[in-house]
C-alpha beads as a LAMMPS data file, in Angstrom:
LAMMPS data file: protein, C-alpha beads

108 atoms
107 bonds

1 atom types
1 bond types

-500.0 500.0 xlo xhi
-500.0 500.0 ylo yhi
-500.0 500.0 zlo zhi

Masses

1 110.0

Atoms # bond

1 1 1 -301.797 475.794 223.517
2 1 1 -304.078 473.605 221.378
3 1 1 -306.426 471.142 223.147
4 1 1 -305.591 467.470 222.566
5 1 1 -309.008 466.637 221.141
6 1 1 -308.366 468.832 218.112
7 1 1 -305.144 467.021 217.305
8 1 1 -306.684 463.545 217.714
9 1 1 -309.791 464.310 215.676
10 1 1 -308.062 465.744 212.616
11 1 1 -308.347 463.704 209.385
12 1 1 -305.277 462.358 207.527
13 1 1 -302.756 464.650 205.855
14 1 1 -304.472 464.431 202.475
15 1 1 -306.994 466.914 203.850
16 1 1 -304.224 469.419 204.572
17 1 1 -303.304 470.147 201.001
18 1 1 -301.973 473.695 200.835
19 1 1 -301.010 475.537 197.727
20 1 1 -297.306 475.756 197.181
21 1 1 -295.948 479.211 196.554
22 1 1 -297.829 482.374 197.331
23 1 1 -300.211 484.336 195.227
24 1 1 -299.693 488.084 195.081
25 1 1 -303.384 488.710 195.702
26 1 1 -303.341 486.427 198.755
27 1 1 -300.307 488.185 200.182
28 1 1 -301.860 491.604 199.620
29 1 1 -305.286 490.692 201.014
30 1 1 -303.958 488.884 204.093
31 1 1 -301.202 491.341 204.808
32 1 1 -299.299 490.542 207.995
33 1 1 -301.493 487.547 208.822
34 1 1 -299.160 485.114 207.054
35 1 1 -296.212 486.242 209.175
36 1 1 -298.086 486.553 212.474
37 1 1 -297.157 484.417 215.479
38 1 1 -300.492 482.518 215.560
39 1 1 -300.060 481.658 211.865
40 1 1 -296.559 480.309 212.519
41 1 1 -297.934 478.259 215.416
42 1 1 -300.750 476.941 213.213
43 1 1 -298.279 476.019 210.466
44 1 1 -296.184 474.163 213.037
45 1 1 -299.212 472.243 214.293
46 1 1 -300.246 471.363 210.740
47 1 1 -296.714 470.140 209.988
48 1 1 -296.778 467.928 213.117
49 1 1 -300.179 466.542 212.122
50 1 1 -298.958 465.765 208.623
51 1 1 -295.906 463.961 210.041
52 1 1 -298.132 462.019 212.437
53 1 1 -300.473 461.043 209.606
54 1 1 -297.542 459.789 207.513
55 1 1 -296.234 457.755 210.459
56 1 1 -299.703 456.326 211.034
57 1 1 -299.983 455.235 207.386
58 1 1 -296.563 453.580 207.592
59 1 1 -297.614 451.694 210.723
60 1 1 -300.838 450.554 209.043
61 1 1 -298.812 449.162 206.126
62 1 1 -296.470 447.431 208.577
63 1 1 -299.444 445.913 210.430
64 1 1 -300.901 444.627 207.154
65 1 1 -297.578 442.928 206.426
66 1 1 -297.511 441.307 209.855
67 1 1 -301.085 440.085 209.422
68 1 1 -300.241 438.559 206.046
69 1 1 -297.201 436.856 207.579
70 1 1 -299.301 435.493 210.470
71 1 1 -301.914 434.149 208.034
72 1 1 -299.216 432.460 205.941
73 1 1 -297.716 430.821 209.041
74 1 1 -301.142 429.675 210.188
75 1 1 -301.901 428.107 206.808
76 1 1 -298.468 426.470 206.725
77 1 1 -299.019 425.006 210.198
78 1 1 -302.353 423.552 209.154
79 1 1 -301.228 422.160 205.773
80 1 1 -297.749 420.946 206.732
81 1 1 -298.376 419.668 210.264
82 1 1 -302.005 419.265 211.287
83 1 1 -303.431 417.779 208.065
84 1 1 -300.853 414.943 207.902
85 1 1 -301.628 413.965 211.494
86 1 1 -305.363 413.976 210.837
87 1 1 -304.981 411.900 207.672
88 1 1 -302.848 409.328 209.537
89 1 1 -305.456 409.084 212.262
90 1 1 -308.229 408.596 209.688
91 1 1 -306.264 405.835 207.946
92 1 1 -305.574 404.037 211.233
93 1 1 -308.994 404.584 212.781
94 1 1 -309.936 400.906 212.552
95 1 1 -306.848 399.897 214.552
96 1 1 -307.355 402.505 217.268
97 1 1 -308.887 401.715 220.623
98 1 1 -312.382 402.861 221.274
99 1 1 -311.888 406.297 222.762
100 1 1 -315.340 406.334 224.331
101 1 1 -314.214 403.581 226.734
102 1 1 -311.705 405.942 228.271
103 1 1 -312.863 407.872 231.309
104 1 1 -312.244 411.461 232.168
105 1 1 -310.370 412.213 235.369
106 1 1 -312.451 413.165 238.373
107 1 1 -313.238 416.831 238.619
108 1 1 -312.223 418.592 241.799

Bonds

1 1 1 2
2 1 2 3
3 1 3 4
4 1 4 5
5 1 5 6
6 1 6 7
7 1 7 8
8 1 8 9
9 1 9 10
10 1 10 11
11 1 11 12
12 1 12 13
13 1 13 14
14 1 14 15
15 1 15 16
16 1 16 17
17 1 17 18
18 1 18 19
19 1 19 20
20 1 20 21
21 1 21 22
22 1 22 23
23 1 23 24
24 1 24 25
25 1 25 26
26 1 26 27
27 1 27 28
28 1 28 29
29 1 29 30
30 1 30 31
31 1 31 32
32 1 32 33
33 1 33 34
34 1 34 35
35 1 35 36
36 1 36 37
37 1 37 38
38 1 38 39
39 1 39 40
40 1 40 41
41 1 41 42
42 1 42 43
43 1 43 44
44 1 44 45
45 1 45 46
46 1 46 47
47 1 47 48
48 1 48 49
49 1 49 50
50 1 50 51
51 1 51 52
52 1 52 53
53 1 53 54
54 1 54 55
55 1 55 56
56 1 56 57
57 1 57 58
58 1 58 59
59 1 59 60
60 1 60 61
61 1 61 62
62 1 62 63
63 1 63 64
64 1 64 65
65 1 65 66
66 1 66 67
67 1 67 68
68 1 68 69
69 1 69 70
70 1 70 71
71 1 71 72
72 1 72 73
73 1 73 74
74 1 74 75
75 1 75 76
76 1 76 77
77 1 77 78
78 1 78 79
79 1 79 80
80 1 80 81
81 1 81 82
82 1 82 83
83 1 83 84
84 1 84 85
85 1 85 86
86 1 86 87
87 1 87 88
88 1 88 89
89 1 89 90
90 1 90 91
91 1 91 92
92 1 92 93
93 1 93 94
94 1 94 95
95 1 95 96
96 1 96 97
97 1 97 98
98 1 98 99
99 1 99 100
100 1 100 101
101 1 101 102
102 1 102 103
103 1 103 104
104 1 104 105
105 1 105 106
106 1 106 107
107 1 107 108
């Protein structure tokens, strides 16, 4: 079993680039290592890490989209709703009561 800290501290899948196909010299020099049980386990772990990295990238893109949507809504709220209210208040400032004459409620 692989400790969790090794899985969490592994860089994105771009660092896991493996050559496709097999070289004859690699097969001869490594012998049965490529077909050994630990190698199969390692390949499985690498495949899971690559899938996790892809999912993480997709979630980052999704989060960027949500942030852009939130920023657009915030700007729309300010431009379409808050600015008109502020401009009306500025135009009618001379007709407004003196706000400083109002008192705050007693604090408990």
